[in-house]
N, C-alpha and C positions, 0 to 999 in steps of 0.2 A: 346535487351530485351525490351519488351513493357513497357510503363509507368505504367500500372496496376500492374505489378509484383513488381515494386519498390515503389509503393504507400503503404508503410507499414501501415496496419490498426492500429488505435489507440486501446489501451487496453480496454477490457470491463469495464464498470462502476463498481467501487468497491461495492460489497455487502458482507454481512456476509455469504451468501450461496456460493459465488465463492471464498471465502478465503480458501486456503489450510492450514489446522490447524497445521500439523506437531506436534511439542511439545507444541502447544498453545491451546490444546483442552479445558482445564478448563477455560481459559480466553475467548475463543470463546463462550462457553456455557453461561458464565455469561453475556457477551454482548448481546446474543440473549434473555436472560431473561430480561435484562434492556430494550431492544428495544420492548419487549412484555409488558412492564410495570409491570413485575412480580419479579423484583430483590429487595431484602431487602436493599442492599448497592447500593446507587445511585451515589457515587463519586469514580471514578477510576483514577489512573495514570498509563499510559503505557509508558515504555521506551524500546528503542532498537536502534541499529545502522541503518543507512540508508539502505534501501532495506530489512529490516526485516519484513515489512508489517504493521508497526505501523499506518501509515496514511490510509492504506486500511481499517483497522479495525475501525478507527474513522469515516471515510467517510461512511463505510458500516452501522455502527450503526445509523448514522443520516439518511441515505437513508431509512432504514427499519422503523424508527420512522415516517418519512415523508409519507411513503406509508400508514401508519396507521392513517394518518391525525393528527399526533402530531406536535407541534411547536418545531422544532429542527434545528440547524444550525451548520455547520462546519466552523471554522475560522483558516486559516493558519497564524500563528503569525510571525511577523517580528519586527525589532526594531522600526518601525514607526506605528505599529498597534494601532489603537484607537478603543476600544470596543464601539459599538453603544448603544445608550439609548434603554431601553426596553428589553435587553437580560435577565434581571432577571425575566421576565414574560414568558420565554420560558420553555417548558417541559424539554429540554436537550440542553446543549451547549457543543460542542467539540472544545477544544483549542489545536490545533496542533502546535508542536514546541514552547511550552510555554516558554521554556528556552531562546528564542530569544527576548522576550519582554524587552523593555527598562524600566526605572524607572517608568514612568507614566503608561505604560501598565501593569506593575506588580501591582501597586496600584489598578488599575481598575479590574484586575483579582482577587485580594484578595477580593475586595468589591463584585464582582459578585459571588464568591464562597459562601460568607456569605448570600447574598440575595437569591440565589437558595436554599440553605439549609433551610432558613426560609420559603420559599414558596413551599417546597417539590419538587423542580426541581432536575435535575440531571446534573452533570458535568463530562465529560471525558476529561482528559488532556493527552498530549503526549509530551515526550521530549527525548533527546539523552542519558540521564543518570538517575540513581535513584535519588529520591528527595534529599538525603543527599549530593549528589555531584553537585547539581545545584548551579550556582552562581547567586542566586536570593535573594530577600528580605527574611529574616528569617521567618517572619509571613506567607508569601506565601508558602515557603517550608514546613512549619508546616501543612498548610491546605492541600497541595497536598499529604502529607504522612498520613493524617487522614483516608482516605478511603483505598480501596484495591489498592495495588501496584503490577503490573505485569511486568516482563520482557518479551518482544516479541522476541521469538527466531527465527532467520532466518532459512529458510529451508536448510537442508544439500543437497549436490549434489545428493544423492540417492533419497531424497524426491522430488527434482526438476525433476529428471529423471522420476519418477513414475507419477508426475503431467503432464509432457509433453507427456508421452506415453498415459495416459488416455485422454488427450485433443485431441491427434491425432486420437485415436479410435473414439471419439465423432464426428470427422470430416470425418470419413470413411476411414482412411488409417492407416497402421501399421508403427510406427516410429522405424526404426532399431536402435539397441543399439549404433552402430558406428556413426550414424547421431546425436543422442542425445549427445554423448560424444563430437562430433565436435562442436555442438552449445554451450555446456557448457564451452568450452575452447576458442571459437572464437567470440561468440556474447556477448552482455551485459548479465550479470549473474542474474539480478533481474528477478523475474518470469513474471511480466507484459511484459517486453521487450522480453523475451524468447517466450512468447505466441504470441506476435505480429510478431516475426520473423517466428514462425511456421506457422502462418496464411499466411504470404507472400510466404513462401516456398511451401505451399499447392497450392496456386493460381498459382505460377510459374510452378509447376508440371503439373497442369491441362492445362495450356496454351501451354506448350511445349510437352505435352503427354509423359513425361518422369517420371520414378519413383523417389520418394524422396530418394536420395542417398547423400553420402558425396560430390561427384563432383558437384551435383546440388546445394547443400547448399553452397559450396565454390564459385561457379559461381555467385550465388545471392548476397552473402556478398561482393565479390570483386566488383560487379557492383554497389552495394550500396556505397562502398568506393569511386568509381570513381565519383559518383554523389554527394559526399560530406558527406557521412555517414548516409544518410536516417534515420533520427530520432535518430541518435547516437547508432545504433544497434551494432556496432562493439565493441568488448571488447578491451579496451585500452591496455590490456596486450598481445594481439595477435601480433605475429611477421609478418612483411611484407612478403608476398609470401606464407603464410600459407593457 
């Protein structure tokens, strides 16, 4: 197999337009209004499990604001994150994984929230649980709960299947239901990884002049396994030999 087929393309940059809404339609519309500077509520907290699309939404909101020449930044928080000076002058700050901040970072996030509110800025934060379940300073938890709080619902398998089928149609081929089912059970299940796998499968189909079938998908994933998992596309729950 040629190197090209195994060079799994990175996922498209997150935007609000390429986010598959599923049950998150109301949230997506509010973020679009926020990015257009038309939202009445400028403080949001989004929570959801890994793979739900929470980070996609935060990054997409910042990207749309930046395209409109607004001052916006996305910050992936960790225990060692130190918030830079001047963030209070931004139009919007997105604090991703805010629940990972250490004590010093929590104090800074609390101060930033207050400063942005005074200056008519916006803050969108994301975490793994609703505010009342966060193990953070009480005053920061209170601030995070003041604005709108949304759970980001992960796509169901049916929604992922529709998204994959639509994506394949956009690339000019029909994704057979059995191929979609194989990818959902054998590849990584988050949508960006599934789309990257579908891109690689399409390229391999064109290179080999073979249709996109389950045997072709199996061949590609097994070859990726032999090379060390090519971007971690293999579902950890897949059985050897599948």
